[in-house]
Steps between C-alpha positions, in 0.01 A plus 500: 500500500785738583662444169182533299443840666853620436621502863705281726382243744584709814319801354198300410498331833514835672197627296304182593588549867299826495205368306184427692317183396153434620471129569179535694189667338434682835837674487433628150152625616655672790767665285254625238250620761759697690470876506880503446457353153397839347806665652735222391376500145528867475858476626568243221363716219670808635831322518458358149420847369797670682738246354370513145349155505167615358660620169578831358141593424396472866431852621413394861454186711129531435550331154475182715135489591405320815159384623435309815196333653242737644555756215825622641764625261 
């Protein structure tokens, strides 16, 4: 997997160590129901925008639309 993604085994292993896997459905529901999810996702799109990951045409982080249960966005 590391080779296919153009990285080394230690780098790939380091990335996987910080990746959250939801082995139990209840854990996934708790994560997606958390009020912190909106803040976390906004941090991700803001980081992506600030580092040019959304492309040259992106004028703001808002090019990534977000909508959550309960009509929150």
